[in-house]
N, C-alpha and C positions, 0 to 999 in steps of 0.2 A: 544406127549410123548407116548411111547408104554405102553400097559397095563401089569401089572404083570402076569406071567404065571398062577397064581392061580385063575385068573378071568375066570370063565366058561361062555361061550356064549350059549345062547339058542335061539331057533327060536322065533322071535318076531312077524313075519308076513310072509305071503307067497302070491304071486299074479302072474298073467300072465300079461306080457307086450307085446304090439304089437309095433314094432319099426315104428315110423312115417317116418323115412328116407327110409327104405327098405322093410318094411312089414313083417319081420321075427317075429315069436312069441317065447318068452322065458319065463321061470319061474324065479322069483327073490325070494330068501329067505333072509329076513332081520334078522340080528342077534342082540340080546340085551344081556346085562350082567345078571348075576345071580339075581341081585336086579335091574331090569330094571328101576324102577321108580327113583332110586337114582344113577344109573350108568350115567356117562357122555356120552351123545350121540352126535356124531358129524355128519357133512355132509359126507356121503360116496358116492363116484362116482363109477359107473359101466358102462360097455360098452355093446352095442349090440354085441353078438358073431358073427354076420354075417358081419356087415359093420363098427363097431366100434363107432357108434354114442353114445355120452355120456349122461347118465341119473344120477339122484341123489336120495338118500334116507337118512334117519337119523337112525343111529345105532351105536353100539359100536365096530363093525368090518366090513370090506368089505363084502358085501352080496355075496351069492353063486348064480351064474347065469347058467341056463341050457337051451340050445337051444331045443325048442319043434318042430318048423317047420321053414324051411329056408326062405330066402328072396323071395319076390314075384315081385320085380321090374325088374327082368331080369338082374340085375347087378351081378358082381362078377364071371361071367362065364369064 
């Protein structure tokens, strides 16, 4: 069920992820609700921006993913 537009998301956490499939490095910003402890957090899927491998986190909205360095496995050329 979608959240009401009045629910403001804030940054709950931020970390760097290295893709186990292709070696790309990307930053993940996990979002939480205004009242994170009482907001309903669900499993949120996100993909490696280089190869599409799927990862998961818990938050109130899909995380923001930013590529920091490209794949190192030689694929995708």
